[in-house]
C-alpha positions as CSV (number, residue, x, y, z in Angstrom):
1,M,0.0,0.9,0.1
2,P,1.3,3.8,-0.9
3,S,2.4,6.5,1.8
4,S,0.3,7.7,3.4
5,M,1.7,12.1,4.2
6,V,0.0,15.8,5.4
7,A,-1.0,18.4,2.8
8,G,-3.0,21.3,4.2
9,G,-3.7,24.1,3.1
10,E,-1.5,26.6,5.3
11,P,2.1,26.4,5.4
12,G,4.9,24.5,7.4
13,T,1.8,21.5,7.9
14,S,5.0,18.8,7.7
15,A,8.3,18.0,7.2
16,G,10.0,21.9,7.9
17,G,10.0,23.8,11.8
18,G,12.6,26.4,13.5
19,E,14.7,23.7,14.7
20,P,18.4,22.8,13.5
21,G,18.2,20.6,10.8
22,A,14.2,21.2,9.1
23,P,15.5,22.3,5.3
24,E,17.3,18.8,4.9
25,R,13.9,17.7,6.8
26,A,12.1,19.0,4.1
27,A,13.9,18.3,1.4
28,V,14.5,14.5,1.8
29,H,10.4,14.8,2.8
30,D,9.2,16.9,-0.6
31,A,11.7,14.2,-2.9
32,L,10.3,10.9,-1.2
33,L,6.6,12.6,-1.7
34,R,7.0,13.2,-5.2
35,E,9.1,10.1,-6.3
36,L,6.1,8.1,-4.4
37,A,3.8,10.4,-6.2
38,A,5.3,9.3,-9.1
39,R,4.8,5.3,-8.4
40,P,1.8,4.0,-10.6
41,G,-1.4,4.6,-9.4
42,G,0.3,7.4,-6.4
43,T,0.4,8.1,-3.5
44,W,-2.6,9.3,-0.6
45,V,-1.8,12.3,1.1
46,T,-4.1,13.1,4.2
47,C,-5.7,16.9,4.2
48,A,-4.3,19.2,6.9
49,G,-7.0,21.4,7.0
50,S,-9.5,22.8,5.3
51,S,-9.7,25.3,2.7
52,M,-10.6,22.5,0.4
53,E,-14.2,21.4,2.1
54,P,-16.6,20.7,1.3
55,T,-14.4,18.9,-2.0
56,I,-11.9,17.2,0.3
57,R,-12.8,17.3,4.5
58,R,-9.6,17.8,7.1
59,G,-8.3,14.1,7.7
60,E,-9.4,13.1,4.4
61,R,-6.9,11.2,2.4
62,V,-6.5,11.7,-1.5
63,R,-4.9,10.4,-4.4
64,V,-2.0,11.9,-5.6
65,E,-0.4,11.0,-9.5
66,A,2.6,13.0,-10.7
67,C,2.1,15.2,-13.9
68,T,4.0,17.9,-15.4
69,R,0.6,20.2,-15.5
70,V,-3.1,20.4,-14.8
71,R,-5.4,22.2,-15.9
72,S,-8.2,24.4,-14.9
73,G,-10.6,23.3,-12.0
74,E,-8.0,20.0,-10.8
75,V,-7.5,20.1,-7.7
76,A,-3.3,19.9,-7.5
77,L,-0.6,19.7,-4.3
78,F,1.9,22.3,-4.7
79,A,4.9,22.2,-2.3
80,A,4.6,25.9,-0.3
81,L,8.3,28.4,-0.6
82,R,8.0,28.2,3.0
83,G,7.1,24.5,4.1
84,G,4.8,21.8,4.0
85,Y,2.9,21.4,1.0
86,V,-1.2,22.8,-0.4
87,L,-3.8,20.6,-1.3
88,H,-6.0,23.3,-4.1
89,R,-8.1,23.7,-6.8
90,V,-6.3,25.5,-9.7
91,V,-8.0,28.3,-11.3
92,L,-6.4,29.8,-13.5
93,V,-2.8,29.2,-15.7
94,V,-1.3,31.2,-17.2
95,P,-0.2,30.4,-20.5
96,G,3.3,30.4,-21.1
97,T,4.8,31.1,-17.9
98,G,4.2,28.1,-15.8
99,W,2.5,29.8,-12.8
100,Y,-0.8,28.3,-12.0
101,V,-3.6,30.9,-9.5
102,H,-5.1,28.1,-7.0
103,V,-8.0,28.4,-3.9
104,G,-9.7,26.5,-1.5
105,D,-12.4,25.4,-2.6
106,A,-14.4,26.8,0.9
107,G,-13.5,30.7,0.1
108,S,-11.3,31.5,2.9
109,G,-7.8,32.3,3.7
110,D,-5.8,35.4,2.6
111,G,-7.4,34.8,-1.4
112,P,-6.2,33.7,-4.1
113,G,-2.1,31.5,-3.9
114,L,-0.1,31.8,-6.6
115,A,2.5,28.8,-7.2
116,H,5.1,27.2,-10.8
117,V,5.2,25.1,-11.6
118,S,8.7,23.6,-10.2
119,Q,6.2,22.9,-6.8
120,L,3.8,21.1,-8.3
121,V,3.9,17.9,-7.1
122,G,0.8,16.3,-8.7
123,R,-2.7,15.9,-9.7
124,A,-5.3,15.3,-6.7
125,L,-8.2,12.7,-8.5
126,V,-10.7,14.3,-7.2
127,P,-13.8,15.7,-10.3
128,R,-12.1,18.5,-12.4
129,R,-14.4,21.9,-11.4
130,R,-14.6,24.6,-13.8
131,P,-14.3,27.8,-10.9
132,S,-16.9,30.2,-10.1
133,L,-16.4,34.0,-12.7
134,A,-15.6,35.2,-9.1
135,M,-12.9,32.8,-8.8
136,R,-11.6,33.0,-12.4
137,V,-11.9,37.6,-11.9
138,A,-9.7,36.6,-8.3
139,A,-7.2,35.0,-10.4
140,V,-6.6,37.5,-12.6
141,Q,-6.6,40.3,-9.7
142,R,-3.8,38.6,-8.4
143,I,-1.7,37.7,-11.2
144,G,-2.1,41.7,-11.6
145,L,-0.6,42.2,-7.9
146,A,2.2,39.4,-8.5
147,A,3.5,41.1,-11.9
148,A,2.9,44.5,-10.3
149,R,5.3,43.9,-7.2
150,V,7.9,42.3,-10.2
151,T,7.3,45.1,-12.1
152,R,8.2,47.5,-8.4
153,R,11.5,46.2,-7.4
154,A,13.0,45.8,-11.2
155,L,12.0,49.7,-11.3
156,R,13.8,49.5,-7.9
157,A,16.6,47.8,-8.9
158,G,17.4,49.2,-11.8
159,S,17.4,52.9,-10.6
160,Q,20.0,51.8,-7.3
161,A,22.0,49.9,-10.4
162,G,21.8,53.6,-11.7
163,S,22.3,55.7,-8.9
164,Q,25.0,53.7,-8.5
165,A,26.8,54.2,-11.5
166,G,26.2,58.0,-11.8
167,S,27.8,58.5,-8.3
168,Q,31.2,56.8,-9.3
169,A,31.3,58.0,-12.3
170,G,30.5,61.6,-10.3
171,S,32.6,60.7,-8.2
172,Q,35.4,59.0,-10.9
173,A,34.7,63.1,-12.8
174,G,34.6,65.1,-9.6
175,S,38.3,63.2,-9.1
176,Q,39.8,64.0,-12.6
177,A,37.7,67.4,-11.8
178,G,40.1,67.9,-8.6
179,S,42.9,67.2,-10.4
180,Q,42.8,69.9,-12.9
181,D,41.8,72.5,-10.4
182,H,39.0,73.7,-12.9
183,R,36.1,76.1,-10.7
184,A,32.3,75.6,-11.7
C-alpha cells in the first residue's frame, strides 16, 4: 500500500520547523513525496486543513499522481515555499509562464495563491470542477498584483544600479576635475 503524507492549506504543516536540520529534512520529505507520486497509482496524502471543504474534508485521504502540468479546475498538490504542502484547486493557468493561481474550495483564507510549475507535486484524483467567474476574476487580479510587485522590484533594482553607477561616474569626474584644478 502506498505511503500517506500530510498536505494542508497552510504553509508549514509538515516536514519543517525552525529546529536545526529542518531544511534538509524538508528536502528529503519533498523528494520522497515526489517519488511516491510518480509511482504507478500515485500516493495517498491526508488533508490537514479545511480550505478544500466540502470537496475534501480535514483528515480525508486523497490519491495524488505526479504530472507535469494541470488544467484549470483540477486539484493539485503544491510544495509551499515556506514549507509544507498546499492542496488547492487551480483556477487559472497563466499561458506560457509556468504559473498557476490556486484557491481552496472553501473560499476562506487570504485569497488566491500563486505557484510555479516547479512547485507542482501532482494532481489529486478528485472531480474537476470549472472555477466560478468570481474565482477567475480574483485569479486575474492576483496575477496583476504579482506582476506589479515584480515590476516595482525591477524598477527599484534598476534605479539603485543607476544611482550607484551615477555616483561612481560622478566621483570619477569629480576626482578628474579636482586634479586639473577646474572650478565650476
